[in-house]
N, C-alpha and C positions, 0 to 999 in steps of 0.2 A: 287426314283421311276421315270420311264420314261413314259411319256404320249404322245400319238399321237392323234391329233384331227383335224377335219374338213379338208378333202382333204389332201393337202400336207403341212399344217401347223403343225409343230412339237413343242411340249412344253416339256422341260426337267426340272423336279423338283426333287431336291435331298432333302431328309428328314433327319434331324439330331435331336436327342433328346437333349433338353436343360438340361435334368437332368444328362447328361454325365459330367457336370462340374458345378462349382459354378456360381451363377448369380450376376451380378452387376445391381443395380437399378439406373436408370438415374435420373438426376435432370433437371427440365424444365429450358430452357434458360430464362434469365431475359429479353431478347430483344423481346421475343414472336415470333421470326422468326423460331425457331426450338429448338433443344436441342442436347446435346452431353456431353462429359466429357473431362476435361483437362488431358493431359499426364504429370505425374510426371517425374522426371529425370530418375528414374530406368526404367520406361516403355519406355521412349524415347530411351534409349540406347539398350533395348532389342528388340525394333521394328524397329530401324533404319538400313537401308541397309548397311551403312558404318561400322557398328559395327560387321558384320558377322565374320570377321577373329578373332576378339577378343573373340568371344564366345567359340571357341574351346580351346583357351589357358586358359580362365577363368575356364571352366568346368574341365579341367585337373588339375589345380593348386589350386582352391579355393572351398572347400566343401560347404562353406556357400552360394556360388552362386547357388546351386541347389534349394534353397527355392524360391527366386524371379523368377527363370526360370520356376519352376513348376506352380507357381501361375499365372504368367503373360503371359506365352506363351501357355500353354496347356489348359487354360480355354476358354470357348466360347467367341468370340469377340462380344460384345453386342451393339456396336455403330460404325458408320463410323469413320475411324481413319484418322486424318489430317496428315499423314506421307506418305513417299514414299512406294509403295508396295514392297513386297519382302520377308516377313516372311515365312519361309518354315518349321521351326521346329514345327510341329503340331501333335496332337494326331491323331491316325488313323481314329477315328470317325469324324474328321473334315477335312479330306482330300477329296476334291471334284475333281472328275475326270476332267482333262483338255481335252477339245474337246471330249466329250462323243461319244462313237461309234468308236473311233480311236483304233488302235492296241496298247493294253496296254503292249506289250513287247517292246515298244519304248525305245530307249537307251537315255543316258544322253544328248548327243549332239542334237538329234532330239527334245527332250523335252525342252531343253534350247532355241532352235530356236522358240519354241512356246511361249516363255516368261512364262514358268511354272516351278514348282519345280519337282525334281526327287529324290526319295529315295526308294531303294529296300530293305526295312528292316522289312516288316510286319511279325509278329509272330503269327497272329491270323487268317487271312483269305486270300485265294488266290485272293479275289476280292477287297482287299484294293488297290486303284490305286497307281501306282508307279510314274506316271506323273500327278501332281495335281496342283491346283491353290494355289498361295501364298495368304497371308492375309495382306492387301487387295489384290485383284486380279488385274492384268493388263487388264483383260477383264471386264471392268466396265465403268461407266460414272460419270462425275462431274455434279453437279447441276449448271445450267446456269441461271435459272430464275424460280420463283414460282408465280403462278397466282391463286387467289381465287375468286370465283364468285358463290353466292348462295349456292347450295348444291354440288359444284364441286371444286376440287383443281387440278391444272395442274402443273406438274414439267417438265420443259424443260431441257433436258440432252444433254451433248456433251462428246465425247470421249477425252481422254488425250493422249493415247499411239498409235495414228495413226489408220489406218484401220486394224481391226482384221477380221479374217475369221471364219465362222461357220463350224461345222462338215460337212455341205453340200458343203463346199468350196466356198460359196458365201460371199461377203463382208457384215459385220455388218453395220448398219446405223451409220454414224458419228454423226448425231443428232437424238435424240429419245424423246419420251414423255411418261409419266405415268400419268394416270388420276384416281383419287379417287372420287367416286360419291355416294351419298346416294340415294338408289332407293325408289321410292314412293310405297311401298308395304303395307302401312297401319300399319307398326310396326316399332318401334325404333330399330336401330342397324344394318340395312342392308346396306352393303357397297360393291360396285363393283370396282374392280381394273382393269383398262384397260392398256395394254402395246402395243406400236406401234411406227411408225415413227412420227417425229415431224410435227404437223399440224400448219397452220397459227393461229396466236393469235386471239382469239375471241374478237369481239368488246365488250367493257364493262368490260373486265377483268382488275383487278388492278394488279400492279406489286408487291404487297406484299401479304403475306399469311393472308387472312381475311375471309376465308370461314366459314360458320356456320353449320358444319355437326352436326346434332342433334342426336348424338349417345353416348353410354357409352363406347367409345373407344378413347384413346388418341393416335393420330398418330404424329410421329415426324420424321423429316429428317434434314440433314444439309443443310442450304440454303446459307451459306457464300460462297464466291468464292473459287474455288479449293477444295471443299469438295466432297467426294464420296457420291453418292446417295445410301441409304439403307432404305428400308421400315422397320418400327419398330412400331408394333401395340400392345397396352396393354389396359386392361380394366381400365378405369379411376377410377371406384368406388372401385376396389380391388387392383390395381397395378399388377394384374396377367398378365404375358406375353402371348400374343396370337400368334404372329408370327414375325420373323425378317429375314432379308436377308443380314446379314453382312458378311457371308463367301461365298466363291464360286464366280461364274461369274454372270454377267448380260450382256447377249448378245441379241441384238434385230436386226433382219434382215427381209427381205421380206418374207421368208418362214421358219424361225426358230427362236424360242425364248427360251432362257435358263435363268432360275433364280433359285437360291438356297434358299429354305425356311427352317427355323428352327422353328417348332412349340414349344409352351411352355409346352408341356405335352407328355407323352408316351401313353396316353389313346386316341388312334386314331382308328377309325373304318371306313372302306370304301375301296376305290381303287378297286372296282369291285370284281372279284372272286379270287383275289390273295391269300386271307387267307381263310382257311376252318374252322376257329374257331371264336366263339363269344368272346373268352377270351381276356381280356386286363389286363395290358398294353402290347403293342406290343413289339416284340423282335427287338431292335434297333442295333443288330449286323450288320456288313456291309453286306447287302443283296441287290442284284439287281433284280428287277422285272420290267416287261414291261407291259404297258397297251396295250396288244395285244391279241385279241381273238384267243385262241389256244385250240383246242379240240383234245387231244391225245387218243390213244387206252386205254380203261379201266379208263378213267378220268370221274368220276361220277358227278363232280360238274358242275353247269352251268358256261358258259364262258361269263363273263360280263366285258366290257371295259367301265368303268365310271370314269372319272377323278374327283373324288369327295370324300371328307372325312369329318367326324365329329370328332372334338377334344373336349374332356371333361376336363374342368378346375378343379382345386382343389375344387372350390366352388360348383361344380356340374353344372355350366353353360356350354353351348356348343356353344359359338359364335352365339347364336340364340335368346334368351338365353337358350332355352331348345332344346334337340334333335328333338322334334316334330316341333319346329319353324324352325330349320335348314332345315328339309325336306320340309316344306311349302315354304320357300324361294327358295330352289333349284328347286322344281317342278314348281314353278311359272315361273322360267326362262326357263327350258327345256321342260315343258309340264306336265300336270297332267296325272295319269294313265288312261288307257282306261276302260270304264265301261263294265264289262263282264256280261254275262247272268247269271241268278240265277242258271241255270243248270250247269254252269261251275264249281260250288263248290261241285257238287256231286262226286261220286266215278266212275272213268273211268278205264276200263280194256283195256290194250294194249298188243298186242303180234304180233310176226311175224309168219304167218301161211303158211303152204304149200297149203292149199285149204280153201275156204270159208265155205264149208258145215259143217266142224267140229265144228263151233262155235254154231250151233243150240243146241247141247247137253249141252254146257256150259250155255246157257241162261236158259234152263230148270232146270239145277242143281242149279243155283243161286236162281231162284224163289221157287224151292222146299225147299231150306234151309232157306227161308225168308231173303235172303241177298239183301238189296237194292243196286242198282247200276244205273248209269246214262247213260253210253254209252259204246259202244264197239269201241275201237280205233284200227282199222284193219291196219296192215302193212304187205303186202305180196310182193312176188318177183316182180310182175308187177309194184307196186308203188315204190319199192326200185330202180328199174331201171329208172323210167320214169319222175319223178318230175311232171311238169305241163301236159305233154302230156301222158295221162294215157293209156298205151298199155295193153289191156286186151282181153283175148279170150272170145268167146261167152259162153263157159262153165263156166269160172270165173264170167262173168257178171250175168248169171242166178243164180248161187249160192249166189253171193253177193246181188243180188236183193231180194232174199228170206230172207237173213239175215237182210237186211235193213228194209224190211216190218215187220219182227218180232219185231225189235226194236221200230219202229214207232207205231205199234199197242199198245205197252205197254207204250207209251208216253216217250220213251227213244230216245237217239240221236245216229246218225251215224257220227263217227269221224274217220278221217284217219290220219296217221302219215306219214310225208313226208320229204325227204331230197331235197336239191336244185339240185343235180346232175341229168343229163339227159343221159340215155344210148345212146351211139353213134350209136347203131343199134337195131332193134326190134328183137323179138325172132326168126324170120326167117333169121336174118343176114342182113336185108336190112338197109342201112344207113339212119339215120334220115335226112330228107331233109327240113331244116329250114334255113332261111336267116342268113348270117354271123353276122349281127349286133346284133342278139339276144344273142350271146355268147361272152365270154371273148376270146381274141386273144393272140397268142404268139408274140414274138418280130419280127417274119417274117410276121405279119399281117394275119396269118392263124388261123382258129379255133383251140384252144388248146385242146388236148386230154389228160386227166388225168386218174387216176385209183382210183376206190372206191369199196371196198369189192370184189376185184379181177375182176372187170369189167371195160371196157373202157368207160369213161364217158366224157361229156362236161359240162362246167360250165356256166349257164345262167348269163347274165349281168342284174342285177335287176334295173339298171337305164336306160337301153336302151329304146328308144321311142316305140319300137314294143312289148316290153315284157308284158306290161299291157293288151293289146288287145289279145295277145297270151294266157296268163293265163286265162282271162275271157272266151275266146272261148273254151278252153279245159275243164274248169269246167262246162260250159254249155253242152258240149258233154257228159260228164260223167253223168250229171243230166238227160239228155234225155235217155241215155242208161239204167240208173237205174230206171227211172220213179219216182225218189225221189231226194231230195236235200241232199247235204253234210252239216251237221250241225256244223262241226268244224274241225280244223286241228291243230295237234301238230307238229311243225317244229323242226327237230332235225338235228344234224351234219351240221349246216349251218354257220360254221366259215369261209369258208368251208374247210374240210380236203381233202387231196390228198395223196393217198398211193404210188404215184410214187417215185422212188429213189430221195432222197434229193440232191440238188446241191447247194453249197455255191454261193451266189450272187457275182457278180463282185463288189468289193469295190468302183470302180470308178463310178458305176452306182447307187449303194445304199450305200453311204458313212456313213449313220447313221444306224447302226445295233448293238446296245449294247449287250454285252454278258450277259447271264443269270446265276444266281447262281447255277442252276441245270445242268450247263455245256452243255445244248442243244441249238442248234441254234434257234434264235427267230422264224424263219419261218419253223421250222421242222414240218413235217406232215401237212402242210398247202398248199393251192393253191400257186403256184410260185409267187415270188415277182414281176416279170417283165411282168405278164399278163397285157393286155391293154383293157380298157373298151371302150364303144361307144364314150366317150368324149376325148379319147386319154390319159387318166390318168392311170398311172401304179398302179397295184393292191396294192403294199405296202403302197401307200399313202392313200388308202380308205378301206383297209382291215377291220378295226374295224367296219365299217358301213355296211358291206355286210349282216350280219344277220338281222340288222334293216331294210335295204332296201328290203331284201327278205320277211320279215314280212309284210311290207307295201304292196308289190305286191299281196301277197296271201290274205291278209285281204280285199283289194280292190276288188279282183276277187270274193271272197266268198260273200262279202257284196252285190255284184251285183246280186247274185242268191238268197240270203236269205231275208226273210221278217223281221227277228229279228236280234239282235246283234250277230255277228258271234263270235264263240268261237275259238280264235286263240292264240297259245302261241309259243314262240321262244326260243330255247336253247341259242342262241348267240345274244347279245344285245349291245346297245350303249346308250349314254346319250339321254334320251327322248324316248327310245323304248317303255316304259310303256304306252305312249300315242297311241300306235298302237295295242297293244295286251298284253297278259299275259306273265309273266316271271317266269318259274319254278325255285325253289331254287336248287334242285339237282335231280338226277335220270337220267338214260339213258338206252337204250336198251342193251348197252354193260356193263351189270352188272357183279358183282363178281360171282365166282363159289361156289357151295354148296357141301359139302361132302354127296353124295347120298347114301353112305353105312351106314349112320347114320340117319335113318328116323326122330328121335327125333330132331336132330340138324336142319334138314331141316324145320320141322314144327315149332319148337320154333323160329328159326331165321325169317322165313317168317311172323309169327304172330307178333313178336316184331317190324319188319319193317313196317308191315301194321299199327300197333298201332301208330307208329311214323308218318307215312305218312298221316294218317287220321286226324292229327292235323296240317297239313301244308295247305296252301291256295289251291294248286292244288294237289288233291289226286288221283294218278293214279298208276297202277301196270303195269309193262312192262317186257317182256323177249323176247329173239330172238328164231328163229326156231332152233330146236335141243336141246334147254335147257329144263331142267325139268320144266313142267308147274307149275306155282305158283299162279294160280287163287284161290280165297277163297275155292272152293270145293276141290281143290287138296291138301289141308293141312291135310285132314283126319278127322275122326270123333272125335279124341281126342281134336281137336282145334275148332270144329264146334261152340260150344256155345260162346267161347271167340271171335271168328271172328264175330259172329253175334252181340255181344255186341259192339264191336269196330265200325262196319259199321253202326249200328243203332244209336250209339252215335253221329257219324258224321252227320247223317241226322237230329237228334234232333237239332244240333247246326247250321244248314244251315241258319236260320234267322240271327244269330249272325255273321257268316262269311260273309254273303252277305252284311249286314249292314256296317261292317268294310270296305268292298270294296267300297261301295257307299260313305262313309265319305272320303275315300282317294281320290276318283275321284272328289268330290265336294269341298273338303276343303284342307287338309294338305298334301296329296300325300305320306303319310308314309306307310311302308309295314305293312301287316296284322300280320306277325310273327316278333317279336322283341326280341333282347337280353334283359336281365333283366335291365342292366344299362340304356337302352333307357327310361324305365319308372321310374327308380330309380337312376338318375345320381349322387345324393348326397350320395349314399350308397357305400362305398369303397368295401364291400364284393361282391356286385353285379357284379363288373368288373371281378371277378375271375370265374364266372359261364359260362361254355360252354356246359353243358349237360342238361340244362333246358331252356325254352324260354317262353315268354309271347305271348298270342294270344290276340291282342288288349291290353287294360289296365286292363281287368277284369279276364282273365283266365291265368293260368300258367300250361304248360305241363311239366311233369316230366317223360320222357320215360325211359324204361330200355333198354340200348344200348349194354349190354354185355351178352354173353351166360352163362347160368347156374346160374345166380344170383337170389336170392329170396328177396333181399332188395336193396334199393338205398339210398344214402345220398343226401338230398335236402336242399337247403338254401331258407329261407323265409324272405323277407324284412320286415321291421316294419309293424305292423298291424295284422289283423286276417285273417287266411287262412283256408278254410274248404274243405273237400272232396265234389266235385260237385255231386258225385253219392249218398252219404248217409248222408252228413252233419257232419261227424266226424271232429273235429278240428285238423288240421295238426299243426298249430302254432298260437300263439298270443303273441306278444311282442312289446316293444317300440323301440328296438334296432336291430331287426333282429335275427334270430336263425337258427341253423342247426338241422335237424331232420332226423332220420332213418325211411324210409317208406317201408312197405312190398310190394313186387311185385310178391309174391308167387301166385300160381294159375292163372298166366298170367294177373295179375292186371296191369293196366297202369294208375298211378295216374294223376288226373286232378284237380287242385285247383281253387276255386273261391275266389276272394279277398273280404275282408270285406268292407262294404259300397257300394257294387255294386249289380245291378239287371240284370239278364240275362233272355231274352225271348226265348222260344224254342217251337217246335212243335213235336208231335209224328211222327215218320218216316212212310213214305209210301214206295212203291216199287221203286219210282223215285221221284225226287224233285217236279215235278208238282203235284203229288198225296199228298206229304207231305204238300204242301201249302194249301190243302183243309181241313187239320185237325185243330182242335182247338189249340189256343195258350195256353201255360202255362208259369209260371215264377219261377225263383229261386232267392231269395233275401238273402243276408248275411249281418247281422247287424255289423257295426263298432260302438262300444260304443261311445256315444257323437256325433255321426254324423247321424246315421240312415242308410239308403241305397237308392241309386238312380241309374237308368240306362235307356238306351233307345236303340231302333233300328230304322233304316230307312226302309221304305217299299215303293216299287213301283211294277209295273207289272213284272219286272225282265227280260224284253225282248225288249221293245221299245228303239229306239235310244235316248240317253240323249240329251235334248235340254232345252231351257228356258221354253218351253210349257209343259215339262214333269211333271206329277203329282207325287210328293214325299211326303210321310207322315212320321211323327216322333211319334213313340209310346213310351211314357214315363211312367216309373213306379217309385214310390217314397214312402218311409216309413219315417215318421217324427222322430225326435230325441227322442221324448217321447215314441216311439213305440206304438202309439195309433191309427194311421190311415195310411192305405196303399191305394194309389190312382193310377189308370191307366188312362192316358189321351192321346188322339190322337190329334196331331197338324198337320195342313195342310188344303188342300182344302176339300170340302165336299166329302164324300165317293161315291157320285154319279158320281164323275169325272172319266174320262177314266183312267184305270190303276188298279182300285180295283176290276174290274169285275172278278168273278171266284175265288177270294181269300177269305179265311175265315177271318172274322173280329171279332171273339169272342174268349174268353178264358173260360175254364171250370175247371181250377185247378191251383195249385201253391204250393210253399213251402217257408217258412221263417225260416232261420237258425240263432240261437244265440239270441233268445228272452230273456229278463231279467227274465221272469217267465211265467208260463202257464196262458193264458188268460181265464177268466171265461166266456167270450162271444166273438163271432166272427160274426159281423153283417154286412149285405149288406147295404152300405151307401144310396142306392136308395130306397130299399123296406122296410128297417128296420127289415128284417127277419134274424133269426139266421142261420148261415151256419155251417153245421157239419164239424168237423175237427178232426184230430188225432194229439196228442202231444207226442213227444218223449222226455222224461225227460233227457235221456243220452246226447242228443245234444241240448236240449232246442229248438227244432224245431217244427213248426206247418206245417201240410200238409193237403191238401184237394184236392179232385179230383172228376170229373164227376158230378159237380154241374150243375144246369140249366145254359146254356151258357149266358155269359154276354158280349154283343156286344159293343165294344168301339166306334163304329160308332154312337151309340145312345147317346153319351156324356160320361162324366167322370164316371168310374166304380171304385169300391173299397170296403174297409171294415173298420169298426171300431174294434179295439181291446180293450176289457175292462178287468181290473184286480180288484181283491179284494182290 
């Protein structure tokens, strides 16, 4: 994987699976200074430079020589080797490209001049490098000194083979330094590895390795003179390998760092949007991908450039030790997600329209069908052209003002969809007259003109000093024209794409441009590599941050107009972008085509994708002008009931979705939607699942993703799982089980996990109206545990701060199944933030009871509460009882049995 980070700093990381070959387990050095292994005589001769000529003769004449050659040469090298570098007979999976980004058609002589190996013998992939590093590589460092102090260890390194150059053609540091430090994050096991030039020795450092890193990780390097540095981390308690860097290069320079990492597992997830699947283990065939935001035509996945991954060990630990811990550590470093408004989790309709007056009939049809929705996300030609400076005719403004007023009267939101591109001229053909520093410039220092959707466009510079005031001014102008504020913005196509004819960059100016496995240039369909921003930095060095910077500018501008949390999402992101706004998982206005001659296929497909989308954090529907409308009323009467069920179910679960979001903001930073192995890392079967997903830890979505199917096969990890809609038991096992579920009649299974409690509210026409309805709960018993769950509550709109009032509503059923309590934790309900919210519940259901209770008694009044018991599911249900207000203290029930 190639990763590009922070301006012009480049990091090159090659990933190799340790399962590609047998593993050697190291023994700790008796000296305590490090560890390694001794070379026996056979290994010495196989790895010694001077024995190269003998290899060919021996292979031709002695069959028995094949055995030690296969064992000792083609296995992963697990420790720094105290021999001269030069071993070139390597398996393809361990050939690390020499000077990545260089021309891989390089010949033998040119490769030799780089002090690398050359073999053009690959039988498996065009992307296996023919010029690659030997083992050990000549692009590496020797350990000169080790210093330990408190929670830090410093390694002073020095090159052995003279000045090497990076792919950027600048010299590598002759002296370098690597630092390992334990971070004070309040949990054991967090280590930061820093790589850079050698710094002056700190006062108080000892010359021996005596640091006391309090972690369950054993770190070892060679510290004797003339030993190559290689990082080698393993878990001390289990001996499992975490990561090592014993193959490939270690190059450290002013603006380029290259290190080769071999994780100890193929169960890796992360690396931004490179993979469209949740399924593990990863394919470790020789595949080259780049951490480069790229949004191509008909690419429906979000473009995310995040140099981050989670590795799941055999024990189920994840270097965290849990995946949730890893997310918490990571977001502690890059920033926790942004707190979105409660309304952000409603259903948003988006479309590219020719005129604004057409939307009024859509609003009426949604209300007539009792379809709840949250906003209309309008995307029209003026907005497509204009980015921040909204060019709109008076006719458009009048129709738009009427549409916005209709939305706001029903407590709904006005959201626009925006691209960063700015039309170079208005509808009358007049050139946009804005100062040059606002836009990206070409190599001639003139404003660059690109093409987007067949229009001549300019590209704003999101870090230009003037751009913030420009954006704020234009949003204010639009607010004045409409007589109402913009409630949210969905940012799209902000990688940013450019439809202009692609031109290969000059290798002398962009020496680092690795080829991709899909054979397309890295910068294809993107803004040109050599554009220059207001700080004089070329675009290729900061391309990945463009979407994140664009998000920051828009959020700041919108926040200046709104009194509430702005609802802003960005299709293209970078590490830490979640701290500025929302990040959609998938979906784009350039969606796929539907066979319009088959009305059933259209309706069935749109319904199924709505059912899927309504279980994702951001639920929105989108299509472009000229496409078949796919709003809920457009699906036809045959799908009306199913569409209503799906939309209303989403609104029932708004308290749960919003609470997951708040927990992520305030605590762990984890995504709301998670693959199964995230919650069940010790379950091997969970790694194979890529058509189911968890919503938090309590709900599992099992969507029907294929046309014409009436059943789906679903895997349920150990425990009890029941149908959230009716309490039918899907599965109950100690080891996990596969089950066939019916999706006939447009069912979309949603399972609730045993031992958990979900709070929900009956849906209203919009989220603000839903919050005025009574709470209810669904509890599923896990035998021997009972059930427990909670949600976080606040006003859903105020900016989060230390003064923000946040409550925790907890529901619990004891192990004996005799008492169910609901308790509110937090400040008094009189505190600001609970105003206008319903604080009572009037019903609920408990699935999986051991028997039918003979009495169901209010714990405060001692009165019997009427209930219905379903013997088929052993479930108790009650509804529309006198409201029980949890602001008045603990509420609940006693369950009595004969």
